C-alpha positions, 0 to 999 in steps of 0.5 A, a space after each residue: 673218238 677223242 680230240 687232242 688235249 682234253 677231248 676224252 673227258 668231254 665224254 664224261 662231262 657231257 653237257 646236260 640238255 633236254 632229252 626232248 629236243 625238238 626238230 631234226 637237227 642233231 649233233 655228230 662227231 668226226 675225228 680227222 687224222 690229226 686226232 682232233 674230234 670236231 662236232 657239227 650238226 646234220 639233218 635227217 638226210 645226212 647233210 651238214 647243217 652246221 659245220 664240224 667246227 666245234 670241240 663239242 656240241 650238245 642236242 638242241 633243247 625244246 627252246 631251240 638252243 644248244 650248248 657248244 664248246 670251242 678249242 679253248 674249252 669255252 662254252 657258248 649257246 647257239 640257235 639252229 642257224 649257228 648264231 651265238 646267242 650266249 657268247 663263249 665264256 668259261 666252261 661250266 660243269 654243265 649247261 641246263 635248259 628250260 623253256 625260258 632260261 639257260 643255266 650255266 652250272 659251276 661248282 659253287 654257283 649258277 649263271 642264268 640267261 634268258 633264251 635271247 642271251 640276256 644275262 639274268 644273274 649269278 646265284 650261289 648254290 642255285 638248284 634247278 630253275 626259277 619257279 613261280 619267280 623264285 629260285 632255290 639256293 643252298 648256302 655253302 657255309 650253313 647247308 641251309 636253303 632259302 629262296 631268292 628273286 631274279 634280282 638276287 634279293 631274298 624272297 622272304 625270311 627263313 632258311 630251311 634244312 630241306 626245301 623243294 622247288 615251287 609248283 603252283 605257288 607252293 612247296 615243302 620245306 623242313 624248318 630248322 626245328 625239324 618241322 615239315 611245312 607247306 609254304 606259299 611264295 611269301 613264306 606263309 605256312 599253309 600246312 604243317 605235317 604230323 610228326 609221325 610222317 616224313 616226306 619222301 620227296 620235297 615236292 607237292 603233287 597234284 593239288 596237295 598230295 605228298 609222298 610220306 614214309 613212316 620209316 619202313 613203308 610209304 603212303 600218300 598224304 593230303 595236305 588239304 584234308 590233313 589225312 592219309 590218302 592210303 595206308 602205309 602199304 607200299 615198300 616204294 612209291 616213286 616220284 610222280 610224273 604227269 600225275 602218275 607214280 610207280 608203287 611196289 608191294 613186296 616184289 610186285 609193281 603197279 601204278 597209282 595216281 595222286 588220289 591214291 587210286 591204283 591205275 594198274 594193280 601191283 602185278 609186274 616183277 619190275 617197273 621203270 619210267 621211260 618218259 612220255 607216259 610210258 613204262 618198262 614192265 617185266 612180267 611173270 612170263 619173262 617178257 618185257 613190255 612198254 605199257 602206259 599207266 592203265 596197263 595198255 600194251 605199246 610193245 612187248 618182247 620175249 627176246 630182251 637183254 637190255 634197253 627200255 631205259 628211256 623214251 626219246 622222240 617217241 622211240 626206245 630200244 632193246 637188244 637181243 641175244 644175237 646182238 641186234 638192236 630193236 627200235 620201237 615207237 611209243 605208238 605203233 610198235 616195231 620201228 626198225 632193227 640194226 644188226 650187230 650194233 651196240 651203244 645206241 643213242 636216239 638223235 631224232 625220231 628217225 635217226 640213231 647213232 650206234 657202234 657197228 663194226 667198231 665204228 660210230 655210225 649215224 643210221 636212218 631207221 626208215 631206210 636202214 642206210 648209214 647217213 654218216 660214219 667215221 672213216 676207217 682209214 686215212 690217206 697220209 700222202 705218198 701212197 701211205 694209208 693209216 687204217 684204224 684198228 680198235 682194241 677193247 679190254 674189259 676190266 670190270 664195272 665201276 660203282 655207277 655200273 659203267 664198264 671199266 677198261 680200255 677202249 682204244 683206236 690205233 693205226 695200222 700203216 700200209 703202202 710202204 714199199 718195204 714190207 719188212 719196214 712196214 711190219 716193224 713200224 706196225 709192230 712198234 705202234 701196236 705195242 705202244 698203244 697196247 702197253 699204254 702210258 705206264 705200268 701202273 696205268 695198265 690197271 686204269 681205264 684208257 679211252 681214246 684214239 690216235 693222230 698221225 702225220 707224215 713229216 718229210 720222210 718221218 711218220 709221227 704217230 701219237 695217242 689221243 687218250 685219257 688214262 683213268 676216270 674222274 678226278 686224277 685222270 690225265 691226258 695221254 698224248 705220247 708219240 712215236 716217230 719212224 723213218 719211213 725208209 729204214 724203220 728207225 725210231 727217232 727220239 728228241 736226242 736224235 734231233 737235238 744236241 745233248 745240251 738242249 735242255 737249258 735252251 728248251 727251258 728258256 723257251 718254254 713258259 716258266 709256269 711249270 717245272 721243265 720236267 712237267 712238259 712231257 711227250 715232245 713231238 717232232 715235225 717239219 716246223 719244230 718240236 712241240 711240247 705238251 703240259 698235261 694237267 690232271 682232272 680235279 673236282 672242279 676242272 677237267 684235264 687239259 693240255 697246253 701246247 708250245 711249238 718251239 721252231 727250228 729257228 728258236 732251237 737253232 743253237 741246239 739243232 743237229 742239222 747233220 743228223 739223220 732225223 733232221 735230214 729225214 724231216 727235211 726230205 719229202 717222202 718218195 716210195 722206193 719202188 722201181 719202175 719194174 715193181 709197179 708192173 708198168 713201164 710208163 709208171 715211174 717210182 715218183 709218179 704221184 698216183 703210184 699207190 693208187 695205180 698199184 691198189 687198183 691193179 692189185 684189186 684187179 679193178 683196172 689193168 693195163 696192156 702191153 706192160 703199160 697203164 697209160 696213166 695220162 690217157 683220158 678214161 673212156 665210159 667203157 673203162 669207167 663201167 668196167 672198173 665200177 662193175 668189178 669193184 662192186 661185183 655187179 652183174 647184168 641181164 644182158 640189157 644194154 643202153 640204146 646204141 651199145 652193141 652186144 659182144 664188145 669187150 665192155 658189153 657185160 660191164 656196161 650191162 651190169 652197171 645199167 641194170 643196177 641203175 648206175 647209168 641213170 641220167 647217162 643212158 641216152 646217147 651213151 658212147 662207151 668208147 668216148 672219153 667220159 666227161 668229168 660231169 658225166 663221171 660225177 653223175 655216175 658217182 652220184 648214182 653210186 653214192 645214192 645207191 649207198 644211202 646218200 640223199 640227193 641234194 636239193 636245188 638250194 643245197 646244190 646252189 650253196 655248194 656250187 656258189 664258190 665254183 667259178 665255172 658252175 654256170 657251164 655245168 649242164 642243168 641235169 648234172 648240177 645236183 650230181 656235181 654238188 653231191 660229189 663235192 659235198 662228199 669230198 670225192 671231187 675237189 675243184 682246181 686251184 683256180 676255183 673251177 671244176 671243169 665239168 666238160 673236161 675229162 679224168 685221166 686214168 690215174 685220176 680215176 684210179 685215185 677216185 676208185 680207191 676213195 669211194 
């Protein structure tokens, strides 16, 4: 999902952080109906640790820090409490972390900070981090490399064609004369390589080992001994990780140490390094395994489609032909499986993010429960719901191997009383999103989502997408506006008089030509214009917004137009009392849509033509509605004091048998009005049955801290009330109370049923 303005490009420009981030806090994203994607941090119980207040949020690195962005596209670094360690500043291309430093990478320089936030300095052409107190930098004009100290001064004289980072006080360089040498931190030449070998990597491994090539094959060379450690037997020798490198002979792979000793003979058809000393290996029989350098097996499968690419937090994955994702551990084999899922990201040792049912979900591998997910529908008010529809169109692969095509969400509206109008609106919305920004853009990648709002009696829907990839890509945020009663589609010409351009031109900044302010969006406040800037090699695409109020536009505003009148008139469904089926539910009842929904789904029913929306709901009615909604059945067992043979007995038995009366079965009175706190206990039981974690006492105290009458909540109901509030099922009253001993009306309960 994508945030308004330039959020789609945040996906392509992900902040680079350590893949081995420690701890159990991980970033998650949520896209609201306004189309804005916000990021926050959750723990492994699915509880919000840091609020969804960031435009983008990265993983926490080993040093305990993470990079975040705000709505102004500035980047900051925070600690696990959310405290700013490095204040918001101009966003770099990426943010890198080491154990002791943070680097903001810009196109031509890097700014370094200590992990306490102290600024170290800015260094043109910087590569990597300070090693042995020295930083490798490349001169943009000459293309030559040199080394600098933290104060920015040159470490020693000498500029090189090629150079590597220091390790153990030494590194490899290539002089301007073409010689390859090993030097120390003072620039002193320690060794010079023979002219007939060339280093494959500008790195010294172990004590003095270098990977060299003769132009065809590769071998290991010892600087200290001045000789080859192996013959040129290998087509490929990879870089070393923890003293081990992959080697290829003809079409077989093995593993070697820095002395040239083969730890695993070249027997594998394919080999790649996954991290943490583990390798992905394909064998002659077609199986794929995770093995260590000695060939010891950690995990093996014959059912492999893709995966085995990386080990994070001791976990990796692969998928199978039936669409199942298999997660396995570095030590211990199979961990869990998730059916019909794709695009996995391992977030902690127990939590993964996957796409399932076209929805991004955060799943606890231990229980299989979904901790958090993007909602599939939004309540727009007035009984109108926007359901998210996902659309994909595959157009091939890019040079980097990533898929090229469309990946778009758009809304489908329901709840309008006039189904013909509803169908017309939905048809126009679908056509709008499936056509895309332009005819030529149909051949570009398109990714993103939508926003929607009800403005008076006007439905406004807009795109939150990015068309294209990389330099030249642009934000697409065009919009549609519909009269909710007639289905009429409004444009700006229906709201403003014909000579409005000159007025608008005077009100908008003159930084850009008027024709570059595109896609005006109407609302009850006025008209918002957008200036969309393309992505370049040094800047991501972005959008500037300018709201022109109706007061500012008064000279060209047509207040007699149908569009303006619709904007200024609150939407009320045109439904007759008879159409609801209940004589006591009027067409203007606030709960009309909820009552219609529970009636259509046969979750709640009235009697004698009446729904009794303002009556207090009883425990029996609550149990009946829940049993119907969940399709529950019982064994006939009932809580003490509940008689068999009553109209509600089967429903109470079903709810009781499924553990949903936990904490309620003592002194259970089915015909009595259920208190709000008792109803919240039942809903909390439902939430936990669906995978929500129970709240701790500390979390409960924090959630209830702002509730004025929290002290009147029964001690054994506090956690349940807090969980219902935390999940958004129940909100306090305008006076800051929760009224735990109060009751829910049948209308209020109908609304709750449609949201859980």
